[in-house]
BALOBA-1460 file (C-alpha; in Angstrom, 3 decimals):
// residues 289
<rec num="1" residu="m" x="-15.897" y="-7.774" z="-27.091"/>
<rec num="2" residu="s" x="-19.143" y="-7.243" z="-25.182"/>
<rec num="3" residu="r" x="-20.291" y="-3.970" z="-23.684"/>
<rec num="4" residu="t" x="-22.737" y="-3.218" z="-20.873"/>
<rec num="5" residu="e" x="-23.939" y="0.374" z="-20.507"/>
<rec num="6" residu="t" x="-25.954" y="1.754" z="-17.600"/>
<rec num="7" residu="e" x="-26.439" y="5.295" z="-16.374"/>
<rec num="8" residu="a" x="-23.722" y="4.597" z="-13.775"/>
<rec num="9" residu="y" x="-20.987" y="2.925" z="-15.828"/>
<rec num="10" residu="v" x="-19.779" y="1.329" z="-19.047"/>
<rec num="11" residu="l" x="-18.278" y="-2.154" z="-18.678"/>
<rec num="12" residu="t" x="-16.382" y="-3.591" z="-21.623"/>
<rec num="13" residu="h" x="-15.432" y="-7.264" z="-21.533"/>
<rec num="14" residu="p" x="-12.762" y="-8.793" z="-23.779"/>
<rec num="15" residu="r" x="-13.678" y="-11.533" z="-26.226"/>
<rec num="16" residu="a" x="-11.523" y="-13.859" z="-24.122"/>
<rec num="17" residu="r" x="-9.915" y="-13.237" z="-20.731"/>
<rec num="18" residu="t" x="-6.171" y="-13.749" z="-20.830"/>
<rec num="19" residu="s" x="-5.074" y="-12.436" z="-17.450"/>
<rec num="20" residu="p" x="-6.269" y="-11.591" z="-13.923"/>
<rec num="21" residu="l" x="-5.973" y="-7.858" z="-14.665"/>
<rec num="22" residu="i" x="-8.964" y="-5.534" z="-14.255"/>
<rec num="23" residu="f" x="-8.856" y="-1.864" z="-15.230"/>
<rec num="24" residu="a" x="-11.280" y="0.635" z="-13.685"/>
<rec num="25" residu="s" x="-11.675" y="4.396" z="-13.983"/>
<rec num="26" residu="p" x="-13.988" y="5.814" z="-11.280"/>
<rec num="27" residu="h" x="-13.277" y="9.518" z="-11.915"/>
<rec num="28" residu="s" x="-13.399" y="9.908" z="-15.708"/>
<rec num="29" residu="g" x="-17.192" y="10.188" z="-15.921"/>
<rec num="30" residu="r" x="-18.428" y="13.193" z="-17.884"/>
<rec num="31" residu="d" x="-22.223" y="12.792" z="-18.025"/>
<rec num="32" residu="y" x="-23.251" y="15.906" z="-16.088"/>
<rec num="33" residu="p" x="-26.973" y="15.869" z="-15.183"/>
<rec num="34" residu="q" x="-28.630" y="19.156" z="-16.075"/>
<rec num="35" residu="d" x="-30.331" y="19.458" z="-12.689"/>
<rec num="36" residu="f" x="-26.907" y="19.132" z="-11.042"/>
<rec num="37" residu="l" x="-25.477" y="21.887" z="-13.252"/>
<rec num="38" residu="d" x="-28.489" y="24.051" z="-12.377"/>
<rec num="39" residu="q" x="-27.733" y="23.571" z="-8.659"/>
<rec num="40" residu="a" x="-24.045" y="24.378" z="-8.987"/>
<rec num="41" residu="m" x="-22.481" y="27.813" z="-8.566"/>
<rec num="42" residu="l" x="-19.734" y="26.860" z="-11.011"/>
<rec num="43" residu="d" x="-19.890" y="26.920" z="-14.782"/>
<rec num="44" residu="r" x="-19.663" y="23.673" z="-16.740"/>
<rec num="45" residu="h" x="-15.989" y="24.212" z="-17.567"/>
<rec num="46" residu="t" x="-14.842" y="24.966" z="-14.005"/>
<rec num="47" residu="i" x="-16.735" y="22.057" z="-12.521"/>
<rec num="48" residu="r" x="-14.725" y="19.693" z="-14.739"/>
<rec num="49" residu="s" x="-11.520" y="20.516" z="-12.832"/>
<rec num="50" residu="s" x="-12.153" y="17.530" z="-10.539"/>
<rec num="51" residu="e" x="-12.596" y="15.145" z="-13.447"/>
<rec num="52" residu="d" x="-9.934" y="12.621" z="-14.419"/>
<rec num="53" residu="a" x="-10.614" y="13.685" z="-17.978"/>
<rec num="54" residu="f" x="-9.811" y="11.176" z="-20.752"/>
<rec num="55" residu="v" x="-8.332" y="8.563" z="-18.407"/>
<rec num="56" residu="d" x="-10.844" y="6.012" z="-19.703"/>
<rec num="57" residu="r" x="-9.542" y="6.699" z="-23.215"/>
<rec num="58" residu="l" x="-5.956" y="6.095" z="-22.076"/>
<rec num="59" residu="f" x="-6.926" y="2.564" z="-21.045"/>
<rec num="60" residu="d" x="-9.659" y="1.756" z="-23.573"/>
<rec num="61" residu="m" x="-7.444" y="-0.724" z="-25.419"/>
<rec num="62" residu="a" x="-7.459" y="-3.072" z="-22.404"/>
<rec num="63" residu="p" x="-10.456" y="-5.185" z="-23.544"/>
<rec num="64" residu="g" x="-8.774" y="-5.747" z="-26.914"/>
<rec num="65" residu="l" x="-5.745" y="-7.049" z="-25.019"/>
<rec num="66" residu="g" x="-7.687" y="-9.445" z="-22.809"/>
<rec num="67" residu="a" x="-8.730" y="-7.462" z="-19.700"/>
<rec num="68" residu="p" x="-12.057" y="-5.814" z="-18.787"/>
<rec num="69" residu="l" x="-12.440" y="-2.044" z="-18.388"/>
<rec num="70" residu="l" x="-15.007" y="-0.507" z="-16.046"/>
<rec num="71" residu="a" x="-15.510" y="3.230" z="-16.579"/>
<rec num="72" residu="a" x="-17.797" y="5.485" z="-14.558"/>
<rec num="73" residu="r" x="-20.262" y="7.730" z="-16.367"/>
<rec num="74" residu="a" x="-21.222" y="9.967" z="-13.445"/>
<rec num="75" residu="p" x="-18.671" y="12.747" z="-12.859"/>
<rec num="76" residu="r" x="-16.650" y="12.982" z="-9.684"/>
<rec num="77" residu="a" x="-18.052" y="16.409" z="-8.766"/>
<rec num="78" residu="f" x="-21.529" y="14.815" z="-8.715"/>
<rec num="79" residu="i" x="-20.618" y="11.645" z="-6.792"/>
<rec num="80" residu="d" x="-17.185" y="10.318" z="-5.879"/>
<rec num="81" residu="l" x="-16.966" y="6.581" z="-6.466"/>
<rec num="82" residu="n" x="-13.574" y="6.440" z="-4.751"/>
<rec num="83" residu="r" x="-15.153" y="7.227" z="-1.394"/>
<rec num="84" residu="a" x="-17.148" y="5.089" z="0.996"/>
<rec num="85" residu="a" x="-20.927" y="5.450" z="0.760"/>
<rec num="86" residu="d" x="-21.017" y="6.686" z="4.366"/>
<rec num="87" residu="e" x="-18.435" y="9.460" z="3.893"/>
<rec num="88" residu="l" x="-21.211" y="12.040" z="4.120"/>
<rec num="89" residu="d" x="-20.355" y="15.690" z="4.664"/>
<rec num="90" residu="p" x="-22.671" y="17.525" z="7.118"/>
<rec num="91" residu="a" x="-21.516" y="20.826" z="5.626"/>
<rec num="92" residu="v" x="-23.260" y="20.034" z="2.344"/>
<rec num="93" residu="i" x="-25.953" y="17.470" z="3.264"/>
<rec num="94" residu="e" x="-28.980" y="18.236" z="5.426"/>
<rec num="95" residu="g" x="-29.704" y="16.021" z="8.404"/>
<rec num="96" residu="i" x="-26.227" y="14.527" z="8.780"/>
<rec num="97" residu="a" x="-24.755" y="14.473" z="12.255"/>
<rec num="98" residu="r" x="-21.113" y="15.325" z="12.638"/>
<rec num="99" residu="a" x="-19.018" y="12.163" z="12.525"/>
<rec num="100" residu="p" x="-15.523" y="11.408" z="13.875"/>
<rec num="101" residu="h" x="-12.792" y="13.347" z="12.097"/>
<rec num="102" residu="n" x="-12.292" y="12.293" z="8.497"/>
<rec num="103" residu="p" x="-9.748" y="14.370" z="6.552"/>
<rec num="104" residu="r" x="-11.459" y="13.745" z="3.223"/>
<rec num="105" residu="i" x="-14.795" y="14.981" z="4.522"/>
<rec num="106" residu="s" x="-13.166" y="17.918" z="6.318"/>
<rec num="107" residu="s" x="-11.574" y="19.049" z="3.063"/>
<rec num="108" residu="g" x="-14.903" y="18.865" z="1.229"/>
<rec num="109" residu="l" x="-14.112" y="15.651" z="-0.624"/>
<rec num="110" residu="g" x="-16.637" y="13.170" z="0.720"/>
<rec num="111" residu="v" x="-18.760" y="10.873" z="-1.399"/>
<rec num="112" residu="i" x="-20.833" y="13.930" z="-2.365"/>
<rec num="113" residu="p" x="-18.086" y="16.518" z="-2.854"/>
<rec num="114" residu="r" x="-18.568" y="20.010" z="-1.489"/>
<rec num="115" residu="v" x="-15.728" y="21.508" z="-3.548"/>
<rec num="116" residu="v" x="-13.807" y="20.945" z="-6.767"/>
<rec num="117" residu="a" x="-10.087" y="21.460" z="-7.372"/>
<rec num="118" residu="g" x="-8.717" y="24.553" z="-5.694"/>
<rec num="119" residu="g" x="-11.334" y="24.410" z="-2.933"/>
<rec num="120" residu="r" x="-14.016" y="26.075" z="-5.048"/>
<rec num="121" residu="a" x="-17.488" y="25.463" z="-3.599"/>
<rec num="122" residu="i" x="-19.953" y="23.612" z="-5.814"/>
<rec num="123" residu="y" x="-23.269" y="24.447" z="-4.134"/>
<rec num="124" residu="r" x="-24.960" y="27.543" z="-2.757"/>
<rec num="125" residu="g" x="-26.598" y="25.626" z="0.091"/>
<rec num="126" residu="k" x="-27.133" y="22.126" z="1.406"/>
<rec num="127" residu="l" x="-28.590" y="19.126" z="-0.397"/>
<rec num="128" residu="p" x="-31.590" y="17.177" z="0.925"/>
<rec num="129" residu="l" x="-30.601" y="13.798" z="2.326"/>
<rec num="130" residu="a" x="-33.167" y="12.107" z="0.071"/>
<rec num="131" residu="e" x="-31.384" y="13.471" z="-3.013"/>
<rec num="132" residu="v" x="-28.045" y="12.172" z="-1.774"/>
<rec num="133" residu="e" x="-29.523" y="8.746" z="-1.065"/>
<rec num="134" residu="g" x="-30.902" y="8.731" z="-4.606"/>
<rec num="135" residu="r" x="-27.439" y="9.401" z="-6.071"/>
<rec num="136" residu="l" x="-25.943" y="6.601" z="-4.019"/>
<rec num="137" residu="r" x="-28.686" y="4.203" z="-5.095"/>
<rec num="138" residu="r" x="-28.475" y="5.092" z="-8.807"/>
<rec num="139" residu="f" x="-24.718" y="5.502" z="-9.239"/>
<rec num="140" residu="w" x="-22.519" y="4.438" z="-6.292"/>
<rec num="141" residu="h" x="-24.071" y="1.052" z="-5.576"/>
<rec num="142" residu="p" x="-24.342" y="-0.111" z="-9.221"/>
<rec num="143" residu="y" x="-20.705" y="0.837" z="-9.916"/>
<rec num="144" residu="h" x="-19.421" y="-1.023" z="-6.876"/>
<rec num="145" residu="q" x="-21.657" y="-4.018" z="-7.495"/>
<rec num="146" residu="a" x="-20.121" y="-4.249" z="-10.974"/>
<rec num="147" residu="l" x="-16.589" y="-3.832" z="-9.616"/>
<rec num="148" residu="a" x="-17.071" y="-6.382" z="-6.841"/>
<rec num="149" residu="g" x="-18.519" y="-8.809" z="-9.371"/>
<rec num="150" residu="l" x="-15.514" y="-8.400" z="-11.650"/>
<rec num="151" residu="v" x="-13.112" y="-9.007" z="-8.775"/>
<rec num="152" residu="e" x="-14.940" y="-12.145" z="-7.655"/>
<rec num="153" residu="e" x="-15.269" y="-13.579" z="-11.182"/>
<rec num="154" residu="t" x="-11.608" y="-12.885" z="-11.911"/>
<rec num="155" residu="r" x="-10.356" y="-14.502" z="-8.721"/>
<rec num="156" residu="d" x="-12.547" y="-17.548" z="-9.408"/>
<rec num="157" residu="q" x="-11.126" y="-17.877" z="-12.927"/>
<rec num="158" residu="f" x="-7.445" y="-17.098" z="-12.302"/>
<rec num="159" residu="g" x="-6.947" y="-17.697" z="-8.591"/>
<rec num="160" residu="e" x="-6.192" y="-14.004" z="-8.084"/>
<rec num="161" residu="a" x="-7.377" y="-10.587" z="-9.228"/>
<rec num="162" residu="v" x="-5.236" y="-7.521" z="-9.911"/>
<rec num="163" residu="l" x="-7.221" y="-4.290" z="-10.046"/>
<rec num="164" residu="i" x="-5.560" y="-1.282" z="-11.665"/>
<rec num="165" residu="d" x="-7.479" y="1.734" z="-10.335"/>
<rec num="166" residu="c" x="-6.846" y="4.393" z="-12.976"/>
<rec num="167" residu="h" x="-6.587" y="8.104" z="-12.151"/>
<rec num="168" residu="s" x="-4.883" y="11.334" z="-13.170"/>
<rec num="169" residu="m" x="-3.194" y="13.963" z="-11.029"/>
<rec num="170" residu="p" x="-2.809" y="17.726" z="-11.526"/>
<rec num="171" residu="h" x="0.677" y="18.659" z="-12.642"/>
<rec num="172" residu="e" x="0.936" y="21.293" z="-9.912"/>
<rec num="173" residu="a" x="0.227" y="18.673" z="-7.242"/>
<rec num="174" residu="i" x="3.317" y="16.764" z="-8.272"/>
<rec num="175" residu="e" x="5.454" y="19.896" z="-8.383"/>
<rec num="176" residu="a" x="4.276" y="20.878" z="-4.912"/>
<rec num="177" residu="h" x="5.240" y="17.500" z="-3.442"/>
<rec num="178" residu="t" x="8.600" y="17.093" z="-5.166"/>
<rec num="179" residu="r" x="11.682" y="18.225" z="-3.256"/>
<rec num="180" residu="p" x="14.003" y="20.649" z="-5.046"/>
<rec num="181" residu="g" x="16.567" y="18.792" z="-7.092"/>
<rec num="182" residu="q" x="14.589" y="15.543" z="-7.020"/>
<rec num="183" residu="p" x="13.127" y="14.047" z="-10.234"/>
<rec num="184" residu="r" x="9.407" y="14.668" z="-10.555"/>
<rec num="185" residu="p" x="7.410" y="11.429" z="-10.975"/>
<rec num="186" residu="e" x="5.119" y="11.234" z="-13.988"/>
<rec num="187" residu="v" x="3.232" y="8.260" z="-12.573"/>
<rec num="188" residu="v" x="2.521" y="7.597" z="-8.896"/>
<rec num="189" residu="l" x="1.549" y="4.079" z="-7.847"/>
<rec num="190" residu="g" x="-0.350" y="3.640" z="-4.596"/>
<rec num="191" residu="d" x="-0.723" y="0.446" z="-2.577"/>
<rec num="192" residu="r" x="-1.236" y="1.976" z="0.870"/>
<rec num="193" residu="y" x="2.442" y="1.292" z="1.613"/>
<rec num="194" residu="g" x="2.162" y="-2.403" z="0.852"/>
<rec num="195" residu="a" x="-1.267" y="-3.011" z="2.379"/>
<rec num="196" residu="t" x="-3.333" y="-3.417" z="-0.815"/>
<rec num="197" residu="a" x="-1.004" y="-5.255" z="-3.214"/>
<rec num="198" residu="g" x="1.695" y="-7.866" z="-2.960"/>
<rec num="199" residu="r" x="5.306" y="-6.849" z="-3.485"/>
<rec num="200" residu="e" x="5.703" y="-8.802" z="-6.717"/>
<rec num="201" residu="v" x="2.521" y="-7.300" z="-8.166"/>
<rec num="202" residu="m" x="3.656" y="-3.793" z="-7.316"/>
<rec num="203" residu="e" x="7.079" y="-4.421" z="-8.831"/>
<rec num="204" residu="r" x="5.543" y="-5.720" z="-12.030"/>
<rec num="205" residu="v" x="3.284" y="-2.686" z="-12.369"/>
<rec num="206" residu="e" x="6.179" y="-0.335" z="-11.703"/>
<rec num="207" residu="a" x="8.367" y="-2.171" z="-14.245"/>
<rec num="208" residu="a" x="5.690" y="-1.832" z="-16.928"/>
<rec num="209" residu="f" x="5.512" y="1.946" z="-16.537"/>
<rec num="210" residu="s" x="9.258" y="2.387" z="-16.099"/>
<rec num="211" residu="g" x="9.891" y="0.220" z="-19.144"/>
<rec num="212" residu="a" x="7.753" y="2.636" z="-21.164"/>
<rec num="213" residu="g" x="10.151" y="5.448" z="-20.231"/>
<rec num="214" residu="l" x="8.019" y="7.018" z="-17.500"/>
<rec num="215" residu="r" x="9.353" y="8.210" z="-14.128"/>
<rec num="216" residu="v" x="7.522" y="6.318" z="-11.409"/>
<rec num="217" residu="g" x="7.007" y="7.104" z="-7.732"/>
<rec num="218" residu="r" x="5.251" y="5.189" z="-4.998"/>
<rec num="219" residu="n" x="2.624" y="6.290" z="-2.477"/>
<rec num="220" residu="a" x="3.513" y="9.976" z="-2.388"/>
<rec num="221" residu="p" x="1.570" y="12.131" z="-2.624"/>
<rec num="222" residu="f" x="-1.169" y="9.581" z="-3.451"/>
<rec num="223" residu="a" x="-1.204" y="6.245" z="-1.613"/>
<rec num="224" residu="g" x="-4.674" y="5.031" z="-2.573"/>
<rec num="225" residu="a" x="-8.166" y="5.857" z="-1.326"/>
<rec num="226" residu="y" x="-11.421" y="3.961" z="-0.791"/>
<rec num="227" residu="v" x="-11.205" y="1.509" z="-3.701"/>
<rec num="228" residu="a" x="-7.710" y="0.399" z="-2.694"/>
<rec num="229" residu="q" x="-8.654" y="0.141" z="0.970"/>
<rec num="230" residu="a" x="-11.952" y="-1.662" z="0.387"/>
<rec num="231" residu="y" x="-10.878" y="-4.170" z="-2.261"/>
<rec num="232" residu="g" x="-7.169" y="-4.749" z="-1.724"/>
<rec num="233" residu="r" x="-6.680" y="-8.036" z="0.142"/>
<rec num="234" residu="p" x="-3.326" y="-9.500" z="-0.974"/>
<rec num="235" residu="s" x="-3.609" y="-12.381" z="1.491"/>
<rec num="236" residu="r" x="-6.822" y="-13.420" z="-0.273"/>
<rec num="237" residu="g" x="-5.411" y="-13.011" z="-3.756"/>
<rec num="238" residu="v" x="-6.922" y="-9.605" z="-4.504"/>
<rec num="239" residu="h" x="-4.402" y="-6.867" z="-5.292"/>
<rec num="240" residu="v" x="-5.207" y="-3.209" z="-5.945"/>
<rec num="241" residu="v" x="-2.762" y="-0.658" z="-7.327"/>
<rec num="242" residu="q" x="-3.914" y="2.931" z="-7.705"/>
<rec num="243" residu="v" x="-2.308" y="4.582" z="-10.738"/>
<rec num="244" residu="e" x="-2.038" y="8.386" z="-10.937"/>
<rec num="245" residu="i" x="-0.806" y="9.859" z="-14.242"/>
<rec num="246" residu="d" x="0.424" y="13.427" z="-14.604"/>
<rec num="247" residu="r" x="-2.218" y="15.234" z="-16.664"/>
<rec num="248" residu="a" x="0.418" y="17.409" z="-18.318"/>
<rec num="249" residu="l" x="1.549" y="14.341" z="-20.288"/>
<rec num="250" residu="y" x="-1.598" y="14.209" z="-22.382"/>
<rec num="251" residu="m" x="-4.000" y="17.099" z="-21.744"/>
<rec num="252" residu="d" x="-4.290" y="20.857" z="-21.442"/>
<rec num="253" residu="e" x="-5.524" y="21.250" z="-17.868"/>
<rec num="254" residu="v" x="-6.827" y="24.777" z="-18.419"/>
<rec num="255" residu="r" x="-8.928" y="23.934" z="-21.466"/>
<rec num="256" residu="v" x="-9.681" y="20.355" z="-20.328"/>
<rec num="257" residu="a" x="-8.755" y="19.150" z="-23.803"/>
<rec num="258" residu="p" x="-6.385" y="16.504" z="-25.175"/>
<rec num="259" residu="l" x="-2.978" y="17.705" z="-26.295"/>
<rec num="260" residu="a" x="-1.896" y="17.275" z="-29.897"/>
<rec num="261" residu="g" x="0.255" y="14.366" z="-28.733"/>
<rec num="262" residu="f" x="-2.594" y="12.566" z="-26.981"/>
<rec num="263" residu="e" x="-2.675" y="9.614" z="-29.379"/>
<rec num="264" residu="g" x="1.078" y="9.210" z="-29.102"/>
<rec num="265" residu="f" x="0.850" y="9.005" z="-25.324"/>
<rec num="266" residu="r" x="-2.092" y="6.641" z="-25.622"/>
<rec num="267" residu="r" x="0.163" y="4.333" z="-27.661"/>
<rec num="268" residu="v" x="2.677" y="4.457" z="-24.814"/>
<rec num="269" residu="m" x="-0.108" y="3.409" z="-22.460"/>
<rec num="270" residu="e" x="-1.085" y="0.614" z="-24.817"/>
<rec num="271" residu="g" x="2.408" y="-0.773" z="-24.408"/>
<rec num="272" residu="v" x="2.083" y="-0.557" z="-20.630"/>
<rec num="273" residu="v" x="-1.266" y="-2.346" z="-20.644"/>
<rec num="274" residu="a" x="0.038" y="-5.013" z="-23.033"/>
<rec num="275" residu="e" x="2.994" y="-5.642" z="-20.737"/>
<rec num="276" residu="l" x="0.736" y="-5.941" z="-17.713"/>
<rec num="277" residu="v" x="-1.672" y="-8.405" z="-19.300"/>
<rec num="278" residu="g" x="1.218" y="-10.411" z="-20.700"/>
<rec num="279" residu="v" x="0.445" y="-9.867" z="-24.357"/>
<rec num="280" residu="a" x="3.359" y="-9.320" z="-26.720"/>
<rec num="281" residu="g" x="4.418" y="-9.723" z="-30.322"/>
<rec num="282" residu="p" x="2.048" y="-11.632" z="-32.613"/>
<rec num="283" residu="a" x="-0.303" y="-12.529" z="-29.764"/>
<rec num="284" residu="r" x="-0.776" y="-8.860" z="-29.008"/>
<rec num="285" residu="q" x="-1.604" y="-8.079" z="-32.626"/>
<rec num="286" residu="l" x="-4.081" y="-10.969" z="-32.756"/>
<rec num="287" residu="a" x="-5.810" y="-9.766" z="-29.579"/>
<rec num="288" residu="a" x="-6.071" y="-6.228" z="-30.934"/>
<rec num="289" residu="e" x="-7.746" y="-7.470" z="-34.110"/>
């Protein structure tokens, strides 16, 4: 395997590509700049509530099974890589004119978030536009250049690319959106209601998670955000499926720490990834070695 590390991301390539699958984790970054923490009203623990903590570890076997893994290093509270670069919030950035209504910006979840989980404000005041432009230049653009490059290289090699955009979801969010008496999904797959991935691709992804014993839902309450919208072009052979995993399956959300059964759940995820990349039996063992 080969590994590229920058301040924006870590990209791990397999020794040999065996499938058109790409795994990416834009929200699991945990390198919190000290000057950012100094600006924030929140303590270091509280500010991590927006982080998709440990999601990169849940998928870190992918390169050993033949698929690349792109993992962000910058945390979501600092810059959200699953937002467009122009989703700028005038309530937290100086010199930004009010734009047409955007529900993500209105809720404080633009590319430079104003709040973390629970609507808790990050900053005391506004940020200079020059600082925001610096974050975009150092973190947003390099991450998306790497992701776009992976998609293009994969489509050239295999004739298609299937991007699995890896996320986690708060347990309470699932409870709040599940009707009484209905089974609560443990994994929610988003394809913007069929717009970002072909039907067969979506069915295969769902079958891999269901086959691992996980309850799977589609598009509710998470249908996919910027990455799915920007990269998903099924008609051109590029499919994007956003994957949201219930955090209660593997982590203590209050302490932001792995549960005792984390490695067991990670082995479940290894089976899912192996199924998706088409590795099984002896071939899977050989790839892992």
